[in-house]
ROKOL-11861 format. One record per residue: z, y, x of N, C-alpha, C in turn. Coordinates in steps of 0.1 Angstrom, whole numbers. Atoms other than C-alpha are relative to their C-alpha. Example, Ala and Ser with C-alpha at 12.3 -4.5 7.8 and 13.67 -1.06 7.14 Angstrom:
<recs>
    n_c3    n_c2    n_c1   ca_c3   ca_c2   ca_c1    c_c3    c_c2    c_c1
       0     -12       9      78     -45     123       0      12       9
       0     -11      -9      71     -11     137       8      11      -8
</recs>
This chain:
<recs>
    n_c3    n_c2    n_c1   ca_c3   ca_c2   ca_c1    c_c3    c_c2    c_c1
       5      13      -1   -1407     -94   -1176     -10      -4     -12
      10       4      10   -1436    -111   -1197       3     -14      -2
      -1      15       4   -1433    -144   -1216     -14      -5       1
      12       7       0   -1459    -170   -1219     -11       6     -11
       9      -6       9   -1474    -152   -1249      -5      13       3
       4     -13      -5   -1478    -120   -1229       9      11      -6
      -9     -10       5   -1449    -102   -1248       9       5      11
     -10      -6      -9   -1427     -78   -1228      14      -5      -4
     -13       5       4   -1392     -92   -1225      11       8      10
     -10      -6      -8   -1360     -75   -1213       7     -11       9
      -4       8     -11   -1345     -88   -1182      12       5       7
     -13      -3      -7   -1311     -89   -1164       0      -7      14
      -2       6     -14   -1307     -93   -1126      15       0       2
     -14       3      -3   -1273    -107   -1117       2      -2      15
      -5       4     -14   -1253    -110   -1084      -7       5      11
       6      -7     -11   -1273     -87   -1063       9      11       5
      -8     -12      -6   -1260     -57   -1042     -10      12       4
       7     -12      -4   -1273     -21   -1037       9       7      10
      -7      -7     -11   -1261      -6   -1004      15      -6       0
     -13       7      -1   -1232     -32   -1003       8       0     -12
      -8      -1      12   -1220     -25   -1038      -6     -12     -10
       5      10       9   -1223     -56   -1062      -4       6     -13
       5      -7      12   -1244     -47   -1092      -7     -11      -9
      10       6       9   -1263     -61   -1122      -9      11      -5
      12      -9       4   -1296     -44   -1132      -6      -5     -12
       6       3      12   -1308     -43   -1167     -13       7      -2
      13      -6       1   -1345     -38   -1174      -4      -2     -14
       3       0      15   -1357     -30   -1209     -15      -6      -1
      14       6       4   -1389     -43   -1227     -11      10       5
      12     -10      -4   -1409     -12   -1214      -1      -2      16
       2       2     -14   -1403     -23   -1178       8      12       8
      -8     -12      -7   -1378       6   -1171      15      -4       2
     -13       3      -3   -1344       4   -1155       9       6     -11
      -8      -4      12   -1320       6   -1185      14       3       5
     -13      -2      -4   -1287       2   -1167       3      -6      15
      -4       7     -13   -1272      -4   -1132      16       2       0
     -15      -1       0   -1235     -13   -1131       5     -13       7
      -6      12      -6   -1210     -37   -1116      -1     -12      -8
       1      10      11   -1210     -55   -1148      -6       6     -12
       8      -5      12   -1235     -49   -1176       9      -4     -12
      -9       2      12   -1215     -46   -1209      -6     -11      -9
       4      11       7   -1217     -73   -1234     -11       3     -11
      10      -5       8   -1238     -53   -1260     -14       1       7
      13      -1      -8   -1264     -44   -1234      -4     -13       6
       3      14      -6   -1263     -79   -1219      -7      -8     -10
       6       8       9   -1272     -94   -1251     -15       3      -3
      13      -3       2   -1305     -76   -1251      -9      -8      10
       8       7     -10   -1317     -95   -1220      -4     -14      -4
       5      15       4   -1339    -126   -1229      -2      -8      13
       2       8     -14   -1344    -134   -1191      10       4      10
     -11      -2      -9   -1317    -138   -1166      -6      -3      15
       3       3     -14   -1326    -136   -1128      11       0       9
     -12       1      -9   -1300    -149   -1104      -3       7      14
       2      -6     -11   -1299    -125   -1075      11      -2      10
     -11       4      -9   -1270    -141   -1057      -4       0      14
       3       1     -15   -1271    -135   -1019     -11      10       2
      11      -9      -4   -1297    -107   -1021       5      15       0
      -1     -14       1   -1300     -70   -1016     -11       5      -8
      10      -5       8   -1318     -50   -1042      -4      13       5
       6     -12      -6   -1341     -23   -1030     -13       5      -9
      12      -4       6   -1370      -2   -1045     -11      -6       9
      10       5      -7   -1403     -18   -1035      -8      11       8
       6      -8      -9   -1427      -3   -1010     -13       4      -4
      13      -6       3   -1458      19   -1012      -9       2      12
       9       0     -11   -1488      15    -989     -10      10      -3
       9     -11       3   -1507      48    -988     -13       1       7
      13       1      -4   -1537      37    -969      -5     -14       3
       5      15      -2   -1556       4    -972     -15       0      -3
      14       4       4   -1590     -11    -974       3     -15      -4
      -7      14       3   -1575     -42    -993     -10     -11       2
      10      12       1   -1607     -64    -995      -3      -3      15
       2       4     -14   -1609     -62    -956      10     -12       5
      -8      12      -2   -1583     -89    -958      -9     -13       4
      10      12      -3   -1614    -112    -956      -5       1      14
       5      -2     -14   -1621     -98    -922      12      -1      11
     -11       3      -9   -1587    -107    -907      -4      -7      11
       3       8     -12   -1591    -117    -871     -15      -2       4
      14       1      -2   -1629    -115    -873      -4       7      13
       5      -8     -12   -1633     -89    -846      12       8       6
     -11      -6      -6   -1604     -80    -823      -2       5      15
       1      -3     -13   -1599     -64    -790     -13       6       5
      13      -7      -5   -1630     -42    -789       1      15      -1
       1     -14       0   -1639      -6    -783      -3       4     -15
       1      -4      15   -1638      13    -817     -15       1      -4
      13       0       5   -1675      21    -819      -8     -12       0
       6      13      -1   -1686     -13    -807       5      -9     -13
      -5       7      11   -1662     -28    -833      -6       2     -13
       6      -5      11   -1676      -7    -860     -16      -5      -1
      16       2      -1   -1714      -9    -850      -4     -15       0
       4      13      -1   -1715     -45    -840       5     -11      -9
      -6      10       9   -1692     -63    -862       4       5     -15
      -5      -3      13   -1676     -44    -892     -12       4      -8
      10      -6       9   -1706     -24    -906     -11     -11      -3
      10      11       3   -1731     -55    -903       6      -8     -11
      -6       8      10   -1706     -76    -922       2       6     -14
      -1      -7      13   -1699     -50    -948     -12       3      -8
      14      -1       7   -1736     -46    -955      -3     -12     -10
       3      13       8   -1734     -82    -969      10      -2     -10
     -10       1      10   -1704     -76    -992      -6      -2     -14
       2       1      14   -1706     -86   -1028      13       4      -8
     -11      -3       8   -1684     -77   -1058      10     -11       0
     -10      11       0   -1669    -112   -1058       8       0      13
      -7      -1     -12   -1660    -108   -1022      11      10      -1
     -11     -10       2   -1641     -76   -1029      11      -5     -10
     -10       4       9   -1623     -92   -1059       9     -10       7
      -9      10      -6   -1610    -122   -1040       7       6      13
      -6      -7     -12   -1603    -100   -1008      11       8      -5
     -10      -8       5   -1583     -77   -1029      11      -8      -7
     -11       8       4   -1564    -105   -1047       7      -5      12
      -7       5     -12   -1556    -119   -1012      10      10       4
      -8     -12      -5   -1543     -84   -1002      12       1      -9
     -11      -2      11   -1522     -82   -1034      11     -12       2
      -9      10      -3   -1506    -116   -1026       7       4      12
      -7      -3     -12   -1497    -105    -991       9      12      -2
      -8     -12       3   -1484     -71   -1003      13      -4      -7
     -12       4       9   -1462     -88   -1030      10      -7       9
      -9       8      -8   -1448    -112   -1004       8       8       9
      -8     -11     -10   -1437     -82    -982       5      11      -7
      -7     -10       7   -1423     -62   -1010      -7      13      -4
       8     -11       3   -1452     -38   -1016      -6      -2     -15
       6       2      14   -1461     -31   -1053      -9      12      -3
       9     -11       3   -1482       1   -1049      -8       3      13
       7      -3     -12   -1510       9   -1027     -12       9      -4
      10     -10       1   -1538      35   -1021     -13      -5       7
      11       8      -5   -1572      19   -1016     -13       7       0
      13      -7       0   -1607      31   -1005      -9     -11       5
      11       8      -4   -1637       7   -1004     -11      -1      -8
      12       1       9   -1667      -6   -1022       2     -10     -10
      -1       8      11   -1673     -25   -1054      14       0      -6
     -14      -1       4   -1640     -10   -1066       4      -3     -14
      -3       5      13   -1644     -20   -1102       6     -14       0
      -6      14      -3   -1638     -55   -1088      14       0       6
     -14      -3      -5   -1608     -42   -1070      10       2     -10
      -8      -3      12   -1594     -28   -1102       2     -12      -7
      -3      13       7   -1598     -61   -1118      10      -9       7
      -9       8      -8   -1580     -78   -1090      14       5      -1
     -13      -6       0   -1551     -54   -1091       6      -3     -15
      -4       2      13   -1549     -58   -1129       6     -15      -1
      -5      14       1   -1547     -96   -1125      13      -3       8
     -11       3      -9   -1522     -94   -1096      14       6      -7
     -11      -6       7   -1498     -72   -1118       7      11       8
      -7     -12      -7   -1491     -44   -1093      -8      13      -2
       4     -14       2   -1500      -8   -1089      -9       5      11
       8      -5     -10   -1528      10   -1071      -8      12      -5
       9     -11       3   -1547      42   -1068     -14      -4       8
      11       6      -5   -1583      32   -1062     -12      11       1
      12     -10      -1   -1614      52   -1049     -12      -7       7
      13       5      -6   -1650      45   -1039      -1       7      13
       2      -6     -13   -1656      52   -1002     -14       7       0
      12      -8       2   -1681      81   -1005      -5       3      14
       6      -2     -12   -1705      83    -976     -14       5      -2
      13      -3       3   -1736     104    -978      -8       3      12
       6      -1     -13   -1745     110    -941     -11      12      -1
       8     -12       1   -1760     144    -951     -14      -2      -6
      13       3       6   -1788     127    -971       2       2     -16
       0      -5      13   -1795     142   -1005      -1     -12     -10
       1      11       8   -1807     109   -1021      13      -9       0
     -12       8      -1   -1777      90   -1008      12       7      -7
     -11      -7       5   -1753     117   -1019       0      -2     -16
       0       2      13   -1766     113   -1055       5     -13      -5
      -4      14       3   -1761      76   -1054      16       0       0
     -15       1      -2   -1725      81   -1041       7       8     -12
      -4      -7      11   -1719     107   -1069       1      -9     -12
       1       9      12   -1730      82   -1095      11     -12       1
     -10      11      -2   -1708      54   -1080      14       5      -2
     -14      -6       2   -1677      77   -1080       2       2     -14
      -2      -2      13   -1682      87   -1115       2     -12      -9
      -1      12       7   -1688      52   -1127      14      -7       2
     -12       6      -3   -1656      40   -1110      11       7      -8
     -11      -8       9   -1634      68   -1126      -1      -3     -14
       1       3      14   -1648      61   -1159       4     -14      -4
      -4      15       2   -1643      23   -1156      16       0       0
     -15       1      -1   -1607      27   -1145       8       7     -11
      -6      -7      11   -1598      53   -1171      -2      -8     -13
       3       9      11   -1614      29   -1196       9     -12      -1
     -10      12       0   -1589       1   -1186      12       5      -8
     -13      -5       6   -1560      23   -1199      12      -8       5
     -11       8      -6   -1537       5   -1175       7      11       9
      -7     -10      -8   -1510      28   -1163       4      -4      15
      -2       5     -15   -1506       7   -1131     -12       3       9
      11      -2      -8   -1541      16   -1120      -6      15      -2
       5     -14       0   -1553      52   -1111     -13       1       8
      12      -4      -8   -1587      65   -1100       3      11       9
       1     -11      -8   -1593      88   -1072     -13       2       6
      13      -1      -6   -1621     102   -1052       2      -2      15
      -2       4     -14   -1627      90   -1016     -10       6      11
       9      -5     -11   -1646     113    -991       5      -8      12
      -3       9     -12   -1647      89    -961       6       9      11
      -4      -9     -11   -1644     117    -935      -8      12       2
       9     -12      -2   -1658     150    -925     -13      -3       8
      13       2      -8   -1683     133    -901      -9     -10      -8
       8       9       7   -1697     110    -928      -3       6     -15
       4      -7      13   -1698     133    -958      -4      15       2
       5     -13      -1   -1718     165    -961       9      10      -6
      -7     -11       6   -1703     199    -970      -2       0     -15
       2       0      15   -1720     196   -1004       7     -12      -7
      -9      12       5   -1705     161   -1009      14       3      -1
     -14      -2       0   -1671     173   -1000       3      10     -11
      -2     -10      11   -1674     203   -1025      -1      -6     -13
       2       7      13   -1687     180   -1053      13      -8      -2
     -12       8       2   -1657     157   -1047      12       8      -4
     -12      -9       4   -1632     185   -1047       0       5     -13
       2      -4      13   -1646     199   -1079       2     -11     -11
      -1      11       8   -1648     165   -1095      15      -4      -2
     -12       4       1   -1613     156   -1086       9      10      -8
      -8     -10       7   -1599     189   -1099      -2      -1     -15
       3       0      16   -1617     186   -1133       5     -14      -7
      -6      11       6   -1605     150   -1137      14      -2       3
     -14       1      -4   -1570     157   -1123       3     -13       6
      -2      11      -7   -1572     128   -1099       1       2      15
      -2      -2     -13   -1563     122   -1063     -11       0       9
      11       1     -11   -1583     125   -1031       7      -8      12
      -4       9     -12   -1580      99   -1003     -11       1      10
      10      -3     -11   -1596     108    -970       5      -4      14
      -3       2     -14   -1596      98    -933       0      13       7
       0     -13      -6   -1586     128    -912       4       0      14
      -3      -2     -14   -1586     136    -875       6     -12       7
      -4      13      -5   -1582     100    -865      -2       0      16
       2       0     -14   -1598     104    -831      -4      14       5
       2     -12      -7   -1603     131    -805     -15       3      -3
      14      -3       1   -1641     127    -808      -3       5     -13
       3      -5      13   -1641     134    -845       4      16       0
      -4     -15      -1   -1622     168    -837     -10       8       8
       9      -6      -9   -1646     177    -809     -14       1      -7
      13      -1       6   -1677     170    -829       1       9     -12
      -1     -10      11   -1664     190    -859       0      14       5
       0     -14      -5   -1658     220    -837     -13       4       5
      13      -3      -6   -1692     217    -820     -10       2     -10
      11      -1      10   -1711     213    -852       3      11     -10
      -4     -10      11   -1692     237    -875      10      12       6
     -10     -10      -5   -1667     257    -853      12      -1      -6
     -14       3       7   -1639     243    -873       5     -14       2
      -7      13      -1   -1614     216    -870      -1      -7     -14
       2       9      12   -1615     187    -896       9       5     -12
      -7      -4      11   -1586     200    -917      -6      13      -6
       5     -12       5   -1602     234    -920     -14      -2      -8
      13       3       8   -1636     218    -931       4      -5     -13
      -4       5      13   -1618     199    -958       5      12      -9
      -4     -11       6   -1600     230    -968     -10       9      -6
      11      -9       4   -1631     251    -971      -8      -6     -12
       6       7      11   -1645     225    -994       8      -2     -12
      -9       2      11   -1615     224   -1016       7     -13      -1
      -5      15       0   -1604     189   -1006      14      -2       5
     -15       1      -3   -1568     198    -993       7       5     -12
      -7      -4      13   -1547     198   -1024      14      -7       1
     -13       8       1   -1512     185   -1034      -3     -14      -8
       3      14       3   -1531     155   -1048      -7      -8      11
       7       5     -11   -1546     147   -1014       9      -9       9
      -6       7     -11   -1536     119    -991      -9      -2      11
       8       1     -12   -1549     121    -956       6     -10       9
      -4      11      -8   -1549      90    -935      -1       2      15
       1       0     -15   -1543      89    -897       6      13       6
      -6     -12      -4   -1539     125    -886       5       0      14
      -6       1     -14   -1534     116    -850      -3      12       9
       3     -11      -9   -1552     146    -835       0      14      -7
      -3     -14       5   -1538     175    -855       7       8      10
      -8      -9      -8   -1526     206    -838      10       7      -8
     -10      -6       8   -1497     227    -851      -6       9     -11
       7      -8      11   -1520     251    -871      -5     -10     -10
       5      10       9   -1535     220    -887      12      -5      -9
     -11       6       7   -1500     208    -897       4      11     -11
      -4     -11       8   -1492     242    -912      -9       2     -12
       9      -1      10   -1523     242    -932       2     -11     -11
      -4      11       8   -1516     208    -946      12       3      -8
     -12      -3       8   -1482     220    -957      -2      11      -9
       3     -11      10   -1495     251    -973      -7      -6     -12
       7       6      10   -1518     230    -993       7     -12      -8
      -8      10       6   -1491     204   -1003      -6     -14       3
       7      13      -3   -1513     175    -988      11     -10       7
      -9      12      -6   -1495     142    -979      -8      -7      10
       6       7     -11   -1502     124    -946       5     -14      -1
      -4      14       0   -1503      86    -943      -1      -3      14
      -2       5     -14   -1491      74    -909      -4     -14       1
       6      14      -1   -1510      42    -898       2      -4      15
      -2       2     -17   -1494      34    -863      -6     -13       4
       4      12      -6   -1503      -3    -859     -15       1       2
      14       1      -1   -1540       2    -866      -5      11      11
       3     -10     -10   -1541      34    -845       3      -4      14
      -3       5     -13   -1525      18    -816     -10     -11       4
       8      10      -3   -1546     -13    -818     -15       5       3
      12      -5      -3   -1578       8    -819      -1      10      11
      -1      -9     -12   -1566      30    -791      -5      13      -3
       4     -13       2   -1570      64    -805       6      11       9
      -5      -7     -11   -1550      77    -776      10      12      -3
     -10     -12       3   -1525     100    -794       7      -6     -14
      -7       3      11   -1497      93    -818       0      12     -10
      -1     -11      10   -1496     113    -851      11       8       4
     -10      -9      -4   -1476     144    -844      11       2     -11
     -10      -1      10   -1447     136    -866      10      11      -1
     -10     -12      -1   -1422     163    -854      -7      13      -6
       6     -13       5   -1448     190    -861      -3       0     -16
       2       2      14   -1456     176    -896      13       2      -7
     -13      -1       7   -1419     174    -905       4      15       0
      -3     -14      -1   -1413     209    -891      -7       9     -10
       8      -8       9   -1441     222    -912       3      -2     -15
      -3       3      14   -1429     205    -943     -11      -9      -7
      10       9       6   -1457     179    -948       7     -13      -3
      -6      13       4   -1447     148    -967      -8     -11       8
       7      10      -9   -1454     118    -944       4     -14      -7
      -1      13       5   -1459      83    -957      -5      -9      10
       4      11      -9   -1468      49    -943     -12      -8      -6
      10      10       5   -1500      28    -946      -3      -9      12
       3      10     -10   -1513      -2    -928     -15       0       5
      13       1      -3   -1550       4    -928      -5     -14      -5
       4      12       5   -1572     -26    -935       3     -12      10
      -4      11      -7   -1566     -61    -922      -9      -3      12
      10       2     -12   -1596     -59    -897       5       8      11
      -4      -8     -12   -1578     -34    -877      17       1       1
     -14      -1      -1   -1541     -41    -883       7     -13       6
       8       8       9   -1541     -73    -890       8      -7     -13
      -7       5      12   -1516     -76    -918       4      12      -9
      -4     -11       9   -1502     -55    -947      15       1      -2
     -15       0       1   -1465     -59    -940       6      14       4
      -6     -13      -3   -1449     -25    -944      13       0       7
     -12       0      -9   -1416     -37    -929      -4       2      13
       4      -2     -14   -1435     -42    -897      -5      14       3
       6     -14      -3   -1452      -9    -901      11      10       1
     -11     -10      -2   -1418      10    -905       5      -2      14
      -6       0     -13   -1406      -4    -872      -9       6      10
      10      -4      -9   -1438       2    -854      -1      15       0
       0     -15       1   -1438      39    -867      11       5       7
     -12      -5      -5   -1403      45    -857      -1      -2      16
       1       3     -15   -1408      30    -821     -10       8       6
      11      -9      -6   -1442      48    -815       5      13       1
      -3     -13      -1   -1428      81    -823      11       3      10
     -11      -1     -10   -1396      76    -802      -6       0      14
       6       0     -13   -1419      66    -773      -9      12       3
       9     -12      -2   -1445      93    -778       8      13       3
      -7     -12      -2   -1419     120    -780      11      -1      11
     -10       2     -10   -1396     105    -754      14       5      -6
     -11      -5       6   -1368     110    -778       4     -12     -10
      -4      11       9   -1348      81    -794       6       3     -13
      -4      -4      14   -1336     102    -823     -12       3      -9
      11      -4       9   -1371     109    -835      -3     -12     -10
       3       9      11   -1380      92    -868      10     -12      -1
     -10      10       2   -1347      74    -875      -3     -10     -11
       2      11      10   -1345      42    -897       0       6     -15
      -1      -6      14   -1335      63    -928     -13       7      -4
      12      -6       4   -1366      84    -926     -12     -10       0
      11       9       0   -1389      55    -919       0      -8     -14
      -1       8      13   -1376      36    -950      -3      10     -12
       3      -8      10   -1379      67    -971     -15       3      -1
      14       0       0   -1415      71    -960      -7     -11      -8
       6      12       6   -1423      36    -972       5      -2     -15
      -5       2      15   -1404      40   -1006      -1      13      -7
      -1     -13       8   -1395      75   -1019     -13       7       2
      12     -10      -2   -1424      96   -1003     -13      -6      -3
      14       7       2   -1452      70   -1006       0      -2     -15
       2       3      15   -1443      61   -1043      -2      14      -7
       2     -14       7   -1441      99   -1052     -14       4       3
      13      -4      -3   -1474     106   -1034     -10      -6      -9
      10       8       8   -1492      79   -1055       4       2     -15
      -3      -3      13   -1475      92   -1087       6     -12      -8
      -6      13       7   -1457      59   -1096      14       1      -2
     -14      -2       2   -1423      73   -1100       8       6      13
      -7      -5      -9   -1395      85   -1078       3      -7      13
      -3       8     -12   -1392      56   -1054      15      -3       2
     -14       3      -1   -1355      52   -1062       4      -9     -11
      -5       9      10   -1336      25   -1080      11       7      -8
      -9      -7       9   -1320      46   -1108      -5      -2     -14
       3       2      14   -1318      44   -1145     -11      10      -4
      11      -8       5   -1348      57   -1162     -13      -2       7
      12       2      -8   -1373      48   -1135      -7     -13      -2
       6      13       0   -1398      20   -1133       7     -11       7
      -6      10      -7   -1384     -13   -1124      -8      -7      10
       7       5     -12   -1401     -17   -1091      10      -5      10
     -13       6      -7   -1375     -40   -1074      -4     -11      10
       1      11      -8   -1374     -62   -1045      14      -5       3
     -13       6      -4   -1346     -87   -1038      -1      -7      13
       1       4     -14   -1341     -93   -1001      11     -10       3
      -9      11      -4   -1325    -125    -988      11       6       9
     -10      -5      -8   -1291    -115    -974       4     -11      10
      -5      10      -8   -1284    -149    -959     -12      -6       9
      10       3     -10   -1311    -149    -932       4       7      14
      -4      -5     -12   -1308    -143    -894      -2      16       1
       3     -14      -1   -1325    -108    -897      11       9      -7
     -10      -8       7   -1297     -97    -920      15      -5       3
     -13       5      -5   -1268    -113    -900       1       5      14
      -8      -7       9   -1247     -93    -893      -7      11      -6
       5     -11       8   -1252     -65    -917       8      13       1
      -7     -12      -4   -1236     -35    -900      -5      12      -9
       6     -12       7   -1261     -10    -915     -14      -6      -6
      10       6       7   -1285     -22    -941     -13       6       2
      13      -7      -2   -1312       5    -936      -6      -3      14
       4       4     -15   -1312      -3    -898      -6     -14       0
       5      13       1   -1317     -39    -906     -14      -2      -6
      13      -1       7   -1346     -32    -930     -11       5       9
      11      -5      -8   -1365     -12    -905      -1      -7      13
       1       7     -13   -1356     -28    -871       1     -15       1
      -2      14      -1   -1348     -64    -878      -8      -8      -9
       6       8      11   -1365     -76    -910     -16       1       1
      14      -1       4   -1401     -83    -918      -1      -5     -15
       2       3      15   -1416     -91    -952       5     -14      -4
      -5      14       4   -1405    -127    -949      13      -1      -7
     -14       0       6   -1370    -117    -960      -1       3     -15
       1      -4      14   -1383    -107    -995      -1     -13      -8
       1      12      10   -1375    -133   -1022      -5       2     -13
       4      -2      14   -1382    -119   -1055      -5      14      -1
       4     -14       1   -1403     -88   -1065      -4       1     -14
       4      -4      13   -1407     -70   -1098      -8      12       1
       9     -12       1   -1434     -44   -1107       0       4     -15
      -1      -4      14   -1428     -24   -1139       8     -10      -8
      -7       9       7   -1402     -50   -1148      -5     -14      -1
       6      13       1   -1426     -79   -1146       2      -7      15
      -3       8     -13   -1417    -107   -1120     -13      -4       5
      12       4      -7   -1447    -110   -1097       2     -10      10
      -4      10      -9   -1428    -132   -1073      15      -4      -2
     -14       5       2   -1396    -153   -1079       4     -10       9
      -5      10      -8   -1377    -171   -1053     -12      -5      10
      12       3     -10   -1409    -169   -1029     -12      -6      -8
      12       6       7   -1433    -183   -1057      -7      10      -7
       9     -10       7   -1462    -163   -1068     -10      -9      -8
       9       9       8   -1481    -179   -1097     -15       2       4
      14      -1      -4   -1517    -187   -1088      -4       2      14
       2      -3     -13   -1513    -181   -1052     -10     -10       7
       8       9      -6   -1530    -213   -1041     -15       2      -3
      13      -2       4   -1561    -206   -1061      -6      13       7
       5     -12      -7   -1564    -171   -1045      -2      -3      14
       4       3     -14   -1561    -184   -1011     -11      -9       3
      12       8      -2   -1587    -210   -1015     -12       7      -3
      12      -8       3   -1612    -186   -1031      -2      11      11
       1     -10     -10   -1605    -159   -1005      -6      -7      13
       6       6     -12   -1612    -184    -976     -14      -3      -2
      15       2       3   -1644    -195    -993      -8      13       1
       7     -12       0   -1654    -159    -998      -3       6      15
       1      -4     -14   -1647    -151    -962     -10      -8       8
       8       8      -7   -1666    -179    -948     -14       2      -5
      14      -2       5   -1696    -173    -971      -5      14       5
       3     -13      -4   -1696    -136    -961      -6       0      14
       3       0     -14   -1697    -143    -924     -14      -9       2
      13       7       0   -1725    -169    -930     -12       8      -5
      11      -8       4   -1746    -144    -949      -3      11      10
       3     -10      -9   -1742    -118    -923      -7      -6      13
       7       8     -11   -1752    -144    -895     -15      -2      -4
      14       3       5   -1783    -153    -916      -9      13       1
       7     -12       1   -1793    -117    -920      -3       4      15
       2      -5     -13   -1789    -110    -883     -11      -7       8
      11       9      -6   -1814    -138    -874     -13       6      -3
</recs>
């Protein structure tokens, strides 16, 4: 926790439970979990300058959202129920052409508020004006891996521009020296980035030892076009360029075949499952979860952007993921609640490099306190089942990130200012796009 002068302060959470066991949690001044016990000893207890009453709550590790376009929160509800290419060409791309850095700042701040409210404290983001996104994350107090969406469309001059933008972002984020914010490279997809661009991104990410965030095999058309143009499927194209690594997070992956899954496993690549967005945009196939698990691919959860989801609630995403896989596989045992929760906590947190995703001593204090006395948690036969199938983000009461309280008892400092400025930014963006279209 941090006091009004910005000093780190040790913190004690009392009265909460972990998996039905009453506990107290001590967090030291570095934001690390120092002790978890039924009763923290007097000597350790005396180190805590701040006490958080967790009575009537369940303590859990916070969630990690591995695929977002956070600033697209400004586009929430702007264009729904449309064919994918029409949605992009007629609505999303014209609006994005009018984006400013201020739009991205307030859109990302809005996204951070929404994620905090639903227990997410780490996310993986690809968009534009990402220096402003980094500033927003810094102010919000949570964690993110950020990349510039690299799109060169096989154009040499545009590729040089995208290279400079990528380098500038990485330099900017590293210069912040904020351990909560990491840079990555962001090849948009095999159909928007040239082989030369992919190869440069792979080499640059290796030299900088940073992550790679890419859209992969989202639609059947993407796969068919790749095979027609290169004779290879999208994962093979990325692999040839060096973009499939153990630092890579590939989003969507709905149209993988079994050989694709084995290739991802061999390279140590992580997949981000985005069921709500993919269902809403009708990509016509569920991500092949059983094949990925069988091959040994780490699978995480993402929401995608608010223009195609339309929220950032990973509790909701856990349920949709589990239900979609059961339906698609005609198997009610596919993707059980425990695996869905692990995707959103352990696997996602580890994929982003922000810890183990577990509430254990020595790990960052990324903690959410969930209200026990709400209908979705009554009765509480199986906590994990309730978290995945019954609750949504509204059950979250208090959230800590690296030991800092970013929401307490439902209150986020500065939330009203963010909502007002994000609303203004969204209205101004739509107005500018309409003026440009005339």
